[in-house]
N, C-alpha and C positions, 0 to 999 in steps of 0.2 A: 531800586529793586525791592526794598523793604515794604513800601506801600503796595506794590504789585503782589508780593507774596502774602501780605496781610489781607488784601482784597480777595485773593484766591481762597484763603482760609475761611473767610466769611461765606463766600459762595459755596464752598465745599460742605460746610456744616449745614447750610440751608438745604442741601440735597439729602440730608439724613432722613431716615424714616420718621423721626420726630424732631422738629426744630422749633425752638422757643426764642423769641427776641424780647429783650427787656433792657431798658436803661443803657443803650449803647453797646450791648453784648448780644451775641448769637450763641445759643447752646444747642448742640446736636447730640441726639441720643439714638442708640440702637437697642430696642426693647428686648432683643434676644440675648443680651449679655450685660453684666454689671461691670465689665472691665473699664477702669478709669481711662485706658488708652483709646477707647472707642466711645466714651461718653465725656465730653468736655465742652468748654466754651471758648470763645475768642472775641475780642473787641472789634468794633468798627474802626477803620483807620481814623485817627484824630480824636477818638473818644476821650472825654474827660468826665469820668463817672463820679457821682456824688456818693456820700456814705449811704444814702437811701438806695441808690442804684445797685451798689454792691450787695447790700442786704437783700434786695429783691432777687439778685442773681443767686445768692446762696440758697434762698428759699426754693428756687427752681430745682436745685439739686436735692435739697433735704426732702422735699415732698416725694421724690422718687427713691429715696434711700441710697443716694449716690454720693461719692466724694466730690465736693466742689473743686473743680480743677480747670485750668486754662492753659492754652498754648498760643503764643503769638510772637510777632516780631516787635520788640519793645520800641524800636526807633519809629515805628509807624504810628504809635499812640503813646507818647512819652508820659502822659498823665495817668496811665492805667496801673502800672506796677506800684507806684507809691500809694494809690488808693486801696489796692488789694492788700498790700503789706500792712497798712494801717488797720485793716479789718482782721488781721491774723493769718493771712496767707504766707506761706514760706516757699522758698525756692527749691524745686525738685532738681532742676538742671538748666544749664545754658548750653545750647548746641549751636555750633556754626553750621550754616547751610551753604551748599555749593550749587552753582547754576551752570547748565550747559545750553549752548545755542547751536543752531545749525552750522555756524561757521567754526565752532570749536570741537564738534563731535568727531572723534577719531576711532571708529570701530576697528577691531582686529581683523586682519585678512589672512592670517596664517592657515595653512591647510589642516593643522591639527586643532583649530579652535573648536570648542564644544558646539554641537548642533542644538540650536535653540528652537523650541516648539511652543505652540499655543495649545493649552488644554482644550479638549473637545468633549470628553466624556465625564460623567460623574466620578468615575474611578480616578481619572487623572487629576481632577480638582481636589479630590480627597487626598490623593498621594502628595500633591504639592502642599496642601495644608498641613499634613503630617510632617513633611520634610521641614517646613518652616518652623513648626513647633519644636522640632528637635534642634534645628540650627540655632534657635534663640534660647536654648537651654531651659525650656519649660516655663518661660515667662507667661505663655498662654498654652492651653491644651488644644490639641487638634479636635475638631468637632464638625458635625454636619453643618452647623451654622457658619463656621469659618469657611468651609468649602463653598457654601452658598454665597457668602460675601464675595469671594474671589470670582465666582461665575457672574454675579451681578456687576462687578467692576468691568469685566470683559464685555458683557452685553450692553452696558450702559455708556459706552463711549471711551472707556479706559482701555487698558491693556494688561494682560497676564501672560507671563512666559515662564518656561521651565526647561531644564536639561535632564534627560533620562540618565539613570545609572546603568551599568552594564547588564544588569538583570531585567531591565525594562521598567523599573520603578522610577522614582524621582530623586535626583541628587541635589537639586536646589532650584531656586527660582525667585520671582519677585512680581510686583504689580505696580501699575501706574494709574493714578486717578484719571477720570475724565477731565479734559481741559476746562479751565475757567480763567477769565481775565488774561487770556493769551499765554497762560502757563499751566503746568501740571506738576503734581508731586509724585515722584518715584519713591516707593517705600518698601520695607520688608524684604530687602535683598538678603537672602540666606542660603547657605550651603551646608549640607550635612557634614559633620566633622570628618567622616571617612573619605570625603570627596573634595576636601579643600586643597588649595594650591594647584588647581588644574585649570584655572581661568574661567570657571563657571560664573562667578559674580560679575566679572568684566563683560563676558559675552551676553549675559542676561540684561545687564544695565545698558549696554550699547543697543541691543535689540529693542528694548522698551523705549529708550530715548528716540531712536530712529522711527519707531512706530508713531510716536506723538508728532514728530516733525513731518511725517508723511500726511498727517491730518491737518497740517498748517499751523500747529502750535509754535509760538515764537521762542519758548524756552521751556526747560524742565529743571526742577530743583529737587534736592534731596538733603537729608542730614546724614552724618556719618557717626560711627560709634567708636572709632579709634584711628590711630595713624595708619595702620595697615589698610583699613578699608578706604581711608582718604586717598592713599596712593593709588588704589585700584580705580577710584572714580576720576582722579585727575588724569590717569592714563587714557581714560575714555573721552575726556574733554571737559570735565567739570572744574569750575573755578570758584574760590571763596567770594561770597557776596555780602554776608551779614550774619546775624545771630537770631535765634528764636529762644524765648524764655518759657519755662514750664513752672507754673505756680499751682500749689494746692493748699487746702486748709488742713493742717494736721488734725487727726481725730480728736486729740485732747482740746483743740480750740473750737470744735464745732459747737454751735449754740445748742 
């Protein structure tokens, strides 16, 4: 699964508004934001970069004024992490990823399960973007660009889902990328603090996963942020499969 997830990461970055390939790496950029979480690189499966390859990759970020940063499944390219660390990259995080297949998906069928919807209007996309910004504690600010990215995901073959709050706003939601390499990434599952503990994350996760399987995708994968969220995903049918590594160049190490 590591090679499949890594091949997906490559294909997904190639779909970015700006994609640059150099020395066995693909870097994907979103010109409307300088967020390091939306501007990063990943290696080709099996890549064995040289010192010159890594230097060229760093230059791709430097010329845009961005933090050199990568996300990848290390087992799919064992030679990459040592080469990056030799150049001064440090570890941001190591995240386990979970995978769901059609045979393991177990959506909730209780009568009181939250009703999951697909955004249709600009207002609904903006409300979901604002809800996710609050859910993630201000890691990113809600914006027109964020709402537009959610709409592009839905219109580009992925899926976006949300649950309304009692006042008709948005209590929480998430999105799933368009498929590639027979898999898709589900990300950004978030619920506003006031609405947590009501099954919203599980309902949205199950709905998005099922939507991808309805398109014929063979699996969906995601990363989790803590044991609580892991238990939610496991109840839906997700199982541990591997790890993803996040590396970046600390500012004091930048050339």
